[in-house]
C-alpha positions as CSV (number, residue, x, y, z in Angstrom):
1,M,106.7,195.1,217.5
2,Q,110.1,192.1,217.6
3,P,113.0,193.4,216.1
4,E,114.1,191.0,213.0
5,P,116.7,189.1,213.3
6,I,120.0,190.2,212.2
7,K,120.8,188.1,209.2
8,R,124.7,186.8,209.0
9,P,126.9,187.7,206.0
10,I,126.5,184.5,203.5
11,C,129.7,183.4,201.2
12,P,128.1,183.7,197.6
13,T,130.1,180.5,196.8
14,C,130.1,178.1,199.3
15,L,126.8,179.5,201.2
16,R,127.5,179.2,204.2
17,P,127.9,181.3,206.9
18,Q,130.9,183.7,206.4
19,R,132.2,182.6,210.3
20,T,132.2,179.1,208.5
21,C,133.1,179.5,205.1
22,I,135.0,176.0,203.5
23,C,136.6,177.6,200.6
24,E,140.0,177.3,201.8
25,W,139.1,173.6,201.9
26,I,137.7,173.5,197.6
27,T,141.0,171.2,196.1
28,Q,139.9,171.9,192.4
29,T,140.2,168.6,191.0
30,D,140.1,167.9,187.4
31,N,137.5,164.5,187.9
32,T,137.5,161.9,184.6
33,V,134.0,159.7,186.0
34,E,131.6,162.4,185.7
35,L,129.7,162.8,189.3
36,L,126.0,162.9,190.1
37,I,125.1,163.3,194.0
38,L,121.3,162.7,194.7
39,Q,121.0,164.8,198.0
40,H,118.7,163.9,200.5
41,P,116.7,167.7,201.7
42,L,118.1,167.4,205.1
43,E,121.7,167.4,204.2
44,V,121.6,170.7,202.2
45,D,121.7,172.8,206.0
46,Q,123.9,170.6,207.7
47,A,127.6,172.0,208.3
48,K,129.2,169.2,209.3
49,G,128.5,167.8,205.5
50,S,131.1,167.0,203.0
51,A,128.8,167.0,199.8
52,R,128.9,171.0,199.3
53,L,133.0,170.6,199.2
54,L,133.1,167.3,196.6
55,T,131.1,169.5,194.6
56,L,133.0,172.5,194.5
57,S,136.1,170.1,194.4
58,L,135.2,168.3,191.0
59,V,135.2,169.8,188.2
60,R,132.8,167.1,186.5
61,S,130.1,166.6,189.5
62,E,126.4,168.2,189.8
63,V,124.2,167.9,192.8
64,I,120.3,167.3,193.1
65,V,118.7,167.4,196.0
66,G,115.1,165.1,197.3
67,E,114.4,161.8,198.6
68,T,112.4,161.3,196.1
69,F,112.2,161.9,192.2
70,A,110.2,162.1,188.8
71,E,111.4,158.9,187.1
72,A,111.8,161.3,183.7
73,G,113.4,163.9,184.9
74,L,116.1,161.4,187.2
75,R,116.4,159.2,183.9
76,D,117.4,162.2,181.7
77,R,119.9,163.3,184.8
78,L,121.7,159.7,184.9
79,H,122.1,159.6,181.3
80,A,122.3,162.4,179.3
81,A,124.8,164.7,178.5
82,W,125.9,167.9,180.6
83,H,127.2,171.0,179.2
84,G,127.4,169.5,175.7
85,A,130.0,166.8,176.5
86,A,128.7,163.2,175.3
87,A,126.3,161.2,177.0
88,P,128.0,158.7,179.4
89,G,128.6,155.1,178.3
90,Y,128.0,153.7,181.4
91,T,126.5,154.8,185.0
92,A,127.0,152.9,188.3
93,L,125.9,153.6,191.2
94,L,127.7,153.9,194.4
95,Y,126.8,151.9,196.8
96,P,127.3,148.9,199.7
97,D,126.8,145.0,198.5
98,S,124.7,145.0,202.2
99,P,122.0,142.8,203.5
100,D,118.2,144.2,202.8
101,D,118.1,145.0,206.9
102,L,115.4,147.4,206.9
103,G,112.6,145.0,205.5
104,L,112.4,147.0,202.3
105,K,111.9,145.3,199.2
106,L,114.2,146.4,196.3
107,A,115.1,144.7,192.5
108,T,117.9,143.2,192.0
109,P,121.2,145.6,190.3
110,P,122.9,144.4,187.1
111,V,126.4,142.7,187.6
112,L,128.5,145.6,187.1
113,D,130.4,145.7,183.6
114,Q,133.9,145.3,183.7
115,M,134.7,145.9,180.6
116,Q,133.2,149.3,180.8
117,L,134.6,150.1,184.2
118,Q,137.7,150.6,182.4
119,Q,136.6,153.8,180.0
120,P,136.3,156.1,183.1
121,A,136.1,159.3,181.0
122,Q,132.8,157.0,179.6
123,L,130.9,156.5,183.4
124,R,128.9,158.6,185.9
125,L,129.4,157.8,189.0
126,V,126.0,158.3,191.1
127,V,126.5,158.8,194.7
128,L,123.5,158.7,197.8
129,D,124.6,161.9,199.8
130,G,122.3,160.8,203.0
131,T,121.8,158.9,206.4
132,W,122.7,155.1,206.2
133,R,118.9,154.9,206.3
134,K,117.9,158.1,204.7
135,S,119.7,157.3,201.7
136,R,118.3,153.1,201.4
137,K,115.6,155.0,201.8
138,M,116.2,157.2,198.8
139,L,117.1,153.9,197.0
140,Y,113.3,152.4,198.0
141,L,111.6,155.0,196.4
142,N,113.3,155.6,192.8
143,P,113.3,152.0,191.2
144,L,115.5,153.5,188.8
145,L,118.3,153.9,191.2
146,Q,117.1,150.3,191.9
147,H,118.5,148.9,188.0
148,L,121.7,150.6,187.9
149,P,125.1,148.2,188.5
150,R,126.2,149.4,191.8
151,L,129.8,150.0,192.7
152,A,130.8,148.6,196.1
153,L,134.4,149.4,198.2
154,R,136.3,147.2,199.4
155,D,139.3,147.4,201.8
156,V,138.6,151.3,202.3
157,P,140.9,153.0,204.6
158,P,139.8,154.1,208.0
159,S,137.5,157.1,207.5
160,R,138.7,161.6,209.1
161,Y,135.6,161.6,209.3
162,L,135.7,162.2,213.3
163,I,132.7,164.7,213.8
164,R,130.5,162.2,212.6
165,K,129.5,159.0,213.7
166,A,129.3,156.1,211.4
167,H,126.8,153.4,213.0
168,A,129.1,150.1,210.9
169,P,132.7,149.7,210.4
170,G,134.4,150.6,207.5
171,Q,131.8,154.3,206.5
172,L,132.8,156.9,204.7
173,S,131.6,160.6,204.6
174,T,130.1,160.9,201.4
175,L,133.6,162.9,200.1
176,E,135.7,160.0,201.2
177,A,134.1,157.2,199.6
178,T,133.8,159.5,196.1
179,C,137.0,160.1,196.3
180,Q,138.5,156.2,196.7
181,A,135.6,154.6,194.6
182,L,136.9,157.7,191.8
183,M,140.5,156.5,192.7
184,Q,139.8,153.6,192.1
185,L,138.0,154.0,189.1
186,E,140.5,156.1,187.3
187,Q,143.4,154.1,188.5
188,N,145.1,157.7,190.3
189,Q,145.3,157.7,194.0
190,E,147.6,161.1,193.7
191,K,145.2,163.0,192.2
192,Y,142.4,162.8,195.1
193,L,144.8,163.0,198.3
194,P,145.2,166.7,197.7
195,L,141.3,166.6,198.2
196,L,141.3,164.4,201.6
197,E,144.1,166.4,203.2
198,A,142.0,169.7,202.9
199,F,139.2,167.2,204.0
200,S,141.0,166.4,207.1
201,G,141.2,170.1,207.1
202,F,137.8,170.9,207.3
203,V,136.4,168.0,209.8
204,G,139.8,170.3,212.0
205,R,137.9,174.1,211.4
206,Q,134.0,171.9,212.1
207,A,135.7,169.9,215.6
208,S,137.1,173.2,217.1
209,Y,133.9,175.0,216.9
210,G,132.3,172.2,218.9
211,H,134.3,173.4,221.3
212,S,134.3,176.6,220.8
């Protein structure tokens, strides 16, 4: 009879093994724009992923795991009120303006309403957490997402995410892209700089594991 493998102690907060706990990098940030992350299942146990640190740091954030979502449930998550707060007046998808390079036929998204974007307390930002190919497939498989106006980042700084390879210039981690979007929508860069600095520490620690 084979002995049962020894289970590593798990941190109850970040849900990672104690040895690779990321709680020291959690940076509580009171975001004004609500954040909804749709996370591809393959990212859940990705040690180098940034979404867990992001959602533990942002007060108004939620993660849903899946590749394809039931339309009724997804509609509720996109537009319904959370935790007794008022429902958002406007929901947008953080996604780049890009050619249909995978041959997928996607609906043309509506144009962003610039007046709505000037009211960050009324906004909900949807972010897809996955590789470029996986996030594109999630968009294709969930038509409701295709009909959200898209917020595309421009003139982004160099990525701090040195532990995962970018496939094109200007690509950022989920945490970095979200912080850049929130800086833009809330017109407040200083608020999110501590979280980005903490992310640099997280990246450095993950890099050290690769050499230990």
